[in-house]
C-alpha positions as CSV (number, residue, x, y, z in Angstrom):
1,M,17.8,-11.8,7.1
2,I,19.5,-10.4,10.1
3,K,18.1,-10.8,13.6
4,I,18.8,-8.3,16.4
5,R,17.8,-8.3,20.1
6,F,19.0,-6.7,23.3
7,N,21.1,-9.2,25.3
8,L,20.0,-9.6,28.9
9,M,22.1,-12.8,29.6
10,R,24.6,-12.1,32.3
11,G,28.3,-12.0,31.2
12,K,30.6,-9.8,29.2
13,N,28.0,-9.0,26.6
14,F,25.2,-8.1,29.1
15,K,23.1,-5.2,27.9
16,K,24.6,-5.1,24.4
17,W,22.8,-5.6,21.0
18,A,23.1,-9.2,19.9
19,I,23.2,-9.5,16.1
20,Y,22.7,-12.8,14.3
21,E,23.6,-13.0,10.7
22,D,24.6,-16.1,8.6
23,G,25.1,-18.3,11.6
24,E,27.4,-15.7,13.3
25,K,26.7,-13.7,16.4
26,T,28.2,-10.3,17.2
27,Y,27.6,-7.8,20.0
28,I,27.5,-4.1,19.7
29,D,27.8,-1.8,22.7
30,P,24.9,0.7,22.8
31,E,27.0,3.1,24.8
32,K,29.5,3.4,21.9
33,Y,27.3,3.1,18.7
34,N,24.0,4.0,17.2
35,L,22.5,1.5,14.8
36,T,20.2,2.1,11.9
37,L,18.1,-1.0,10.9
38,I,16.8,-1.1,7.4
39,N,13.5,-2.8,6.3
40,C,12.6,-4.2,9.7
41,T,9.8,-6.3,11.2
42,L,9.1,-6.6,14.9
43,K,8.9,-10.2,16.1
44,N,7.7,-11.6,19.4
45,N,7.0,-15.1,20.9
46,F,3.7,-14.1,22.3
47,E,3.1,-17.2,24.4
48,K,6.4,-16.8,26.2
49,A,5.8,-13.1,26.6
50,K,2.4,-13.7,28.1
51,K,3.9,-16.0,30.7
52,I,6.4,-13.3,31.6
53,F,3.6,-10.7,31.7
54,E,1.8,-13.0,34.2
55,G,4.7,-13.2,36.5
56,Q,7.3,-15.7,35.3
57,N,11.0,-14.7,35.1
58,K,12.1,-12.8,32.0
59,D,13.5,-14.7,29.1
60,I,14.4,-13.9,25.5
61,C,11.1,-13.6,23.5
62,A,11.4,-10.7,21.1
63,W,13.7,-9.6,18.3
64,I,13.8,-7.5,15.2
65,E,14.4,-8.9,11.7
66,C,16.0,-6.6,9.2
67,E,17.8,-6.6,5.8
68,K,20.7,-4.3,6.8
69,I,22.3,-2.7,9.8
70,I,24.4,0.4,9.7
71,K,26.7,1.1,12.7
72,S,27.9,4.6,13.5
73,K,29.7,6.2,16.5
74,K,27.2,7.2,19.2
75,K,25.7,10.6,18.9
76,T,22.6,12.2,20.5
77,I,19.6,11.7,18.3
78,D,15.9,12.5,18.9
79,L,13.8,9.4,18.8
80,K,10.4,10.8,17.7
81,N,8.4,7.6,17.4
82,R,9.5,5.4,20.2
83,I,9.3,1.6,20.0
84,R,9.4,-0.4,23.2
85,Y,9.4,-3.9,24.4
86,N,9.1,-5.0,28.0
87,P,7.0,-8.2,28.6
88,K,6.6,-7.3,32.3
89,I,4.6,-4.3,31.2
90,N,3.0,-5.5,27.9
91,P,3.4,-8.9,26.2
92,F,4.0,-7.3,22.8
93,W,5.9,-4.5,21.1
94,T,4.4,-1.1,21.7
95,N,4.6,2.4,20.2
96,C,4.4,5.7,22.1
97,K,0.6,5.2,22.5
98,E,1.1,1.8,24.1
99,Q,-0.5,0.1,21.1
100,N,0.3,-3.4,20.1
101,I,2.7,-3.2,17.1
102,D,3.9,-6.9,16.9
103,G,4.7,-7.8,13.4
104,F,4.8,-4.2,12.1
105,F,7.2,-3.3,9.3
106,F,9.4,-0.2,9.4
107,E,11.6,1.0,6.6
108,K,14.0,2.3,9.3
109,I,14.5,1.9,13.0
110,V,17.3,3.7,14.8
111,T,18.9,3.1,18.2
112,F,20.1,5.5,20.9
113,G,21.5,3.5,23.8
114,K,19.0,0.7,24.3
115,Q,16.1,2.9,23.0
116,L,14.5,2.4,19.6
117,G,12.6,4.8,17.4
118,S,11.4,5.1,13.8
């Protein structure tokens, strides 16, 4: 299983996709590449996210688990069904209707910059 999250830790890989696979970590620049995630589940540490929602400082608390990632050169794509995560706004993953979609499974999620869609 591959885990992917958006890196908000300061440093040279700030605001890049962090990908964890087989004990290895790699970073992908969202300004250079689109990613296609296959057979994905949205994951969230709700207790940590709730504390952030209530005012604590942001910390890593959400990720996507997937079976496969396909990297391609960045091109403009239309993300019809947006998927979002910001624990300052909602302590869970949301869709375009702001519904809680923690734990939802998607056959495919695509990235455009730091945005996600299915």
